[in-house]
VMD Tcl script that draws the C-alpha trace (Angstrom):
set ca {
  {22.69 51.72 -14.56}
  {26.40 52.72 -14.66}
  {28.22 51.98 -11.39}
  {30.26 54.84 -10.00}
  {33.15 52.52 -9.45}
  {33.47 51.76 -13.17}
  {33.44 55.36 -14.33}
  {36.39 56.93 -15.98}
  {35.07 60.48 -15.37}
  {32.33 63.12 -15.61}
  {31.22 65.34 -18.48}
  {30.09 68.62 -16.86}
  {27.58 70.35 -19.11}
  {26.76 74.04 -19.09}
  {23.55 76.04 -18.88}
  {21.09 74.73 -21.46}
  {18.15 77.13 -21.16}
  {15.73 75.12 -23.22}
  {18.03 74.62 -26.21}
  {17.40 70.92 -26.90}
  {19.01 70.71 -30.31}
  {22.32 72.01 -28.80}
  {21.99 69.39 -26.00}
  {21.47 66.52 -28.40}
  {24.36 67.66 -30.54}
  {26.74 67.98 -27.58}
  {25.75 64.60 -26.07}
  {26.52 63.07 -29.53}
  {29.81 64.69 -29.69}
  {30.63 63.41 -26.20}
  {29.87 59.83 -27.20}
  {26.52 59.42 -25.56}
  {23.83 57.46 -27.51}
  {20.19 56.75 -26.88}
  {19.30 53.38 -25.52}
  {15.72 52.71 -24.29}
  {14.95 56.35 -24.93}
  {17.70 57.59 -22.52}
  {21.12 59.06 -23.46}
  {23.95 56.87 -22.03}
  {27.66 56.50 -22.14}
  {29.42 53.18 -21.48}
  {31.98 54.61 -18.99}
  {31.08 58.20 -18.19}
  {28.32 60.25 -16.55}
  {27.03 63.72 -17.38}
  {26.70 66.40 -14.65}
  {24.46 69.31 -15.56}
  {25.25 72.60 -13.78}
  {21.58 73.70 -13.78}
  {19.65 76.40 -15.61}
  {17.83 73.85 -17.78}
  {14.94 76.23 -18.25}
  {13.91 79.75 -19.34}
  {14.55 81.45 -22.75}
  {14.82 78.46 -25.20}
  {12.07 76.93 -27.33}
  {12.16 73.35 -26.09}
  {12.26 73.44 -22.33}
  {9.96 70.40 -21.68}
  {12.18 68.31 -24.02}
  {15.34 69.45 -22.11}
  {13.79 68.69 -18.69}
  {12.55 65.26 -19.75}
  {15.85 64.34 -21.31}
  {17.92 65.44 -18.20}
  {15.42 63.91 -15.78}
  {15.45 60.63 -17.63}
  {19.24 60.60 -17.52}
  {19.34 61.28 -13.82}
  {16.71 58.74 -12.97}
  {18.45 56.02 -15.01}
  {21.87 56.69 -13.58}
  {23.62 58.20 -16.57}
  {23.62 61.73 -15.24}
  {23.41 64.04 -12.19}
  {21.98 67.49 -12.18}
  {22.36 70.32 -9.72}
  {20.12 73.32 -8.98}
  {20.66 76.46 -10.98}
  {19.26 79.84 -10.07}
  {16.53 79.54 -12.70}
  {15.27 76.36 -11.16}
  {15.41 77.93 -7.71}
  {13.45 80.88 -9.07}
  {10.95 78.60 -10.63}
  {10.35 76.93 -7.19}
  {10.08 80.34 -5.48}
  {7.55 81.66 -8.09}
  {5.44 78.53 -7.59}
  {5.61 78.29 -3.73}
  {3.06 80.29 -1.81}
  {3.52 81.95 1.65}
  {0.98 81.84 4.48}
  {-1.02 84.58 2.76}
  {-1.26 82.61 -0.45}
  {1.22 84.93 -2.21}
  {4.23 83.55 -4.20}
  {7.47 83.81 -2.37}
  {8.95 85.56 -5.40}
  {7.12 87.54 -8.04}
  {7.83 87.77 -11.72}
  {9.29 90.97 -13.00}
  {6.80 93.53 -14.40}
  {9.47 95.92 -15.73}
  {10.38 93.68 -18.72}
  {9.44 90.32 -20.34}
  {10.45 87.98 -17.65}
  {12.38 84.88 -19.11}
  {10.34 82.59 -16.89}
  {7.15 83.43 -18.84}
  {8.28 81.22 -21.61}
  {8.50 78.27 -19.27}
  {5.11 78.95 -17.85}
  {3.62 79.15 -21.35}
  {5.18 75.83 -22.38}
  {4.26 73.84 -19.30}
  {0.97 75.62 -18.42}
  {1.02 77.90 -15.27}
  {-0.17 75.88 -12.30}
  {-0.85 72.79 -14.39}
  {-0.21 69.29 -13.16}
  {2.95 69.18 -15.30}
  {4.14 72.43 -13.72}
  {3.74 71.03 -10.27}
  {5.46 67.84 -11.26}
  {8.54 69.73 -12.56}
  {8.65 71.98 -9.48}
  {8.67 68.83 -7.33}
  {11.63 67.42 -9.34}
  {13.56 70.70 -9.15}
  {13.32 70.47 -5.38}
  {15.22 67.20 -5.50}
  {18.20 68.82 -7.19}
  {21.20 69.36 -4.94}
  {22.84 72.72 -4.62}
  {26.23 71.14 -5.36}
  {27.90 67.82 -6.22}
  {31.25 66.98 -4.86}
  {33.45 64.02 -5.46}
  {37.15 63.41 -4.64}
  {39.08 66.19 -6.32}
  {36.02 68.04 -7.87}
  {33.09 70.25 -6.94}
  {30.29 71.20 -9.39}
  {28.12 74.06 -8.33}
  {26.03 76.54 -10.29}
  {27.87 79.87 -9.64}
  {30.29 79.96 -6.63}
  {31.83 77.56 -4.22}
  {31.80 79.31 -0.86}
  {32.63 77.10 2.13}
  {31.12 79.40 4.67}
  {27.75 79.48 2.90}
  {27.84 75.68 2.38}
  {28.55 75.10 6.07}
  {25.79 77.46 7.10}
  {23.18 75.69 4.98}
  {24.34 72.22 6.16}
  {23.85 73.38 9.72}
  {20.44 74.94 9.03}
  {18.41 72.15 7.42}
  {20.03 71.24 4.13}
  {19.42 67.59 3.41}
  {22.19 64.99 3.36}
  {21.97 65.14 -0.44}
  {22.56 68.97 -0.37}
  {18.95 69.71 -1.30}
  {16.87 72.63 -0.01}
  {14.05 71.84 2.33}
  {10.73 73.70 2.17}
  {11.76 75.71 5.23}
  {15.07 76.68 3.62}
  {13.25 77.65 0.39}
  {11.05 79.97 2.48}
  {14.01 81.38 4.45}
  {16.08 81.98 1.27}
  {13.40 84.21 -0.11}
  {13.51 86.54 2.91}
  {15.87 89.33 1.92}
  {18.49 90.13 4.41}
  {18.62 86.69 6.08}
  {21.67 84.48 6.19}
  {19.83 81.81 4.23}
  {18.95 84.39 1.48}
  {22.65 85.52 1.14}
  {23.92 81.88 1.19}
  {21.68 80.60 -1.54}
  {22.26 83.78 -3.65}
  {25.99 83.37 -3.31}
  {26.01 79.65 -4.42}
  {23.44 80.08 -7.27}
  {24.29 83.61 -8.52}
  {27.81 84.40 -7.36}
  {29.12 87.18 -5.17}
  {28.65 90.89 -5.63}
  {30.37 93.65 -3.72}
  {29.50 97.40 -3.28}
  {31.74 99.94 -4.98}
  {33.34 102.61 -2.88}
  {30.99 105.50 -2.09}
  {30.37 107.81 -5.00}
  {31.20 105.28 -7.80}
  {28.51 103.88 -10.08}
  {28.18 102.51 -13.61}
  {25.41 101.71 -16.09}
  {24.69 98.11 -16.99}
  {23.65 96.77 -20.46}
  {20.07 97.84 -19.78}
  {21.06 101.43 -18.82}
  {20.41 100.86 -15.17}
  {22.72 102.66 -12.70}
  {24.44 100.22 -10.41}
  {26.76 100.66 -7.38}
  {27.62 96.96 -6.97}
  {29.79 94.63 -9.16}
  {29.71 90.92 -9.80}
  {33.13 89.58 -9.04}
  {35.77 87.23 -10.47}
  {35.72 85.42 -7.13}
  {38.30 82.82 -8.44}
  {40.93 85.41 -9.35}
  {43.27 85.47 -6.33}
  {45.59 87.82 -8.23}
  {43.01 90.59 -8.39}
  {43.96 93.43 -6.05}
  {41.70 96.34 -7.24}
  {38.00 96.77 -7.88}
  {38.63 96.96 -11.63}
  {40.65 93.73 -11.65}
  {38.02 91.85 -9.62}
  {35.04 93.16 -11.61}
  {33.17 90.69 -13.82}
  {31.45 93.03 -16.25}
  {31.54 94.05 -19.86}
  {34.85 95.36 -21.13}
  {33.39 98.74 -22.17}
  {32.17 99.27 -18.62}
  {35.51 98.56 -16.93}
  {36.83 102.12 -17.23}
  {33.96 103.27 -14.82}
  {35.23 100.86 -12.15}
  {37.82 102.43 -9.79}
  {41.22 101.03 -10.08}
  {41.81 101.30 -6.31}
  {42.77 98.68 -3.80}
  {40.26 96.23 -2.51}
  {39.50 95.91 1.19}
  {40.56 92.56 2.66}
  {37.00 91.29 2.98}
  {36.25 91.88 -0.71}
  {39.28 90.05 -2.15}
  {38.83 86.75 -4.13}
  {38.29 83.51 -2.34}
  {41.00 80.83 -1.81}
  {39.80 77.84 -3.87}
  {40.42 74.71 -1.83}
  {38.66 72.26 -4.24}
  {38.83 72.36 -8.05}
  {35.46 73.72 -9.04}
  {33.33 73.75 -12.21}
  {30.48 76.30 -12.57}
  {28.03 77.63 -15.15}
  {25.99 80.81 -14.92}
  {28.33 83.46 -16.25}
  {27.25 83.87 -19.96}
  {30.77 83.84 -21.31}
  {31.52 85.05 -24.85}
  {30.26 82.41 -27.23}
  {32.98 83.43 -29.79}
  {35.87 82.91 -27.31}
  {37.98 79.78 -27.30}
  {37.05 77.91 -24.08}
  {39.76 77.79 -21.35}
  {39.87 77.45 -17.61}
  {39.15 80.70 -15.55}
  {41.99 79.79 -13.25}
  {44.10 76.82 -12.23}
  {41.17 75.65 -10.01}
  {37.96 77.03 -11.67}
  {36.30 76.31 -14.98}
  {33.14 77.78 -16.33}
  {31.09 75.90 -18.88}
  {28.47 78.53 -19.72}
  {29.18 79.91 -23.23}
  {25.68 81.49 -23.70}
  {23.80 78.63 -25.19}
  {20.63 80.42 -23.94}
  {21.46 83.24 -26.38}
  {22.39 81.07 -29.33}
  {25.95 80.36 -28.34}
  {27.40 76.87 -28.24}
  {26.52 74.47 -25.35}
  {29.82 73.54 -23.72}
  {31.07 70.70 -21.61}
  {34.26 69.92 -19.70}
  {35.54 66.35 -19.62}
  {36.91 65.62 -16.24}
  {38.65 62.30 -15.51}
  {39.33 60.71 -12.11}
  {42.80 61.55 -10.97}
  {43.09 64.87 -12.90}
  {45.38 67.19 -11.02}
  {44.57 70.37 -13.06}
  {42.29 71.73 -15.60}
  {43.19 71.94 -19.29}
  {41.83 73.81 -22.25}
  {41.86 70.73 -24.48}
  {39.17 69.04 -22.26}
  {36.36 71.34 -23.53}
  {33.81 70.07 -25.99}
  {31.14 72.20 -27.61}
  {27.87 71.48 -29.45}
  {29.44 73.09 -32.49}
  {32.99 74.12 -33.27}
}
mol new
graphics top color blue
foreach p $ca { graphics top sphere $p radius 0.5 }
foreach p [lrange $ca 0 end-1] q [lrange $ca 1 end] { graphics top cylinder $p $q radius 0.2 }
display resetview
C-alpha cells in the first residue's frame, strides 16, 4: 500500500460511465501498471470523481477495477450522482417502495446497470453496500475533489446532520435526501448535481429533449458572470433564449475558497481541456458518450491549475 506521506500527488479521473477500455488506456498513459491484479503507481494515487456506472458496456469491470484500487490503497473514489441514484433506487421506504423510481418517460440509463448486475441480485446488493462507503467529497491541503459543486453551506449542514467522519451518507441521510423540499435533499443535489436557479418570471427555453424549462444550470465557479446569460451552463444554441439581465445577489457565482476539481458536466469531447477558472477544473469530457476519459495530474504544493496537466485516454 502506498503511504500518503510518500506521494507526489493525485491523478483525478473523470466520469467513467462503464467505459472500461477508456479507463485502462488512461491508467496506462498515467503510468499505472497492474500488479497482483490491481492498477498501481509507485508515487501517485488516483482519485475518481464518481459516476462509474450507467450507459457504458462494462460497468462491472469498471466497478471491480476501481474498488480493488481503493481497497488496496492505490486510489480513492467519491460518490457521484449516479451512485447516489443507484442507492436510492435500491433502498426501500417503510411501505416497501423504492426511495426513488426509474424514469418511465424514456430508457433510463440505470437499466443497463441493472441488466448487467442483475436487479436485486446478491451482486447488486454488494455493489450498493460499497457505494454507501463512498464519501461525498475528498479534501486534502490545497485541494477539494467533489462530484459537481463545492458549497460550504451544504457541506456544513450535512456534517451537522449525520454525515460520517469520512464524509459518507448514513441511511438516515439517504432517506432524508430523497424527500423533495428538505434541506438534506437540496444539499445532496447541490453537491452531486450542481446548482440551478430559476429564470425571471416569463422566461423559458427548450432543452435538448424539447422540454420547456424555466431553470438554468449555472457556471457556479464564474465569479465574473453578472447576468443570467453569462452564468448559464447550457448549449450555445440555447443561450440567446436566456435573458441578458443582471443577476440578483443571491444567484451570483460562489466564491471558491479551496481549489476544486469536479466531474459531472459532460464537456465537449472535442475541446482542448483547460481549467474552468483559476480555482476550478472539470475532468468530465463525455467519456460516457464516447468521448475521451480525462484526468488532471495535481501535485502537492501546486498553487494554481494549468492546462498542461490534463491527460486523456486518447489524444
